[in-house]
N, C-alpha and C positions, 0 to 999 in steps of 0.2 A: 598450487599452495598445498603443502603437506599437512599442516595443522591449522585448524580453523581458529582464528582469533576472534574475541568478542567484538561485535560492531560497536564503534565508539558512542553512538547515540541510543542504541536499543539494548545493547548487552547480548544480543543474539549471536550464537556461534555459527549460524547457517546463512544469515543475510549477507548478500554481496560477495560471496566467495566464488561465484561462478559467473562467467560472462553471460549476459542476458538476464541477470537477476534484477529485481526491482531496485531502483535507486532512491535513497532518501532525498527528500526535497531540500534544496539549499535554503539556508536561513534567510536569504534575501527574498524568497517567495513567501515566507511565513511572518515577516515583520513589515511594518509600514502600512500605508493605506491599502485598503482592499476589503473584501467581503468573505466571511466565513459563515457557513450554515450547515445544519444537520442534513444528512443524506436521506432522501425519500426512500421508502421501502423498495420501490422498483429498482433502485440503484445500489441498495445496501449489500445484497448477496453477491459475492465475488470470489475470485481466486487470485492469489498473488504468487509470482514466481520468485522463490527464494531457495538457496542451496541447490540450484539446478533443477528444481521440480516445482510443480504447481501445488499450492496448499489452499484449502478452504479459508476464506477470509470474510470480513465484514467491513464495509465502508461506513465509517461513523460520521465523518464531516468532510466538507469540501472547502477549498480555499482558492480564491482567485485574487491575485494582487493587482491593484490598480495599475494600468499601463502595461500589463504583461499578459501574454496569451497562454502561458504554461499553467496548467491546473495542478494542484496538489490535493491529495486525499489522505485523511486520517484513517489508517487501515489497522485492524486488529486481526491477528492470526496466531496459531500455536507453533512453537518451535519443536524440535525433535524430542524434547523432554516433556512436552505437553504443557509447557508454561505459556501463558498469553504474552504476546509481543505486540506492542502498539507503537505506531510512529507515523510521521508524515512522509508520503512517498510521491514521486512524480507520476502523474497519470500518463500511461502509455499502453496502447493496445497489446504490445508485445510482452508486458510485464504484469498488467492487471487486467483480468478478464471479468466482465460483468455477466452475472448469471440470471438476473431478474429477481422478482420477489418470490417468496415461498409458494404463493397461490397461483403463480403463473404456469400455464401449460407448456410454454416454450422455455427453452434454456439451452445452454451448451455446456 
């Protein structure tokens, strides 16, 4: 892809332009019966893969739709211009990496 187009749901020009980037959660996971709750501190600090690179991020909320095993997370990160970008993304170890809380001695 030669020119990055804005992502339809986030407006970001970096999200989803490279294979292996984090994928927005489908609307079917975000609607209907299920549970949504705030992320605990130990899960909040993360990295998200966008634009072909890992970026510091924060998990704000979790979502699990009733009858589905796919998790979605509300993730906030900054784009190339330093603007905050926030959206619901599918949880996958290959696209969202959890770093633990700020007081933790371990992390990756």
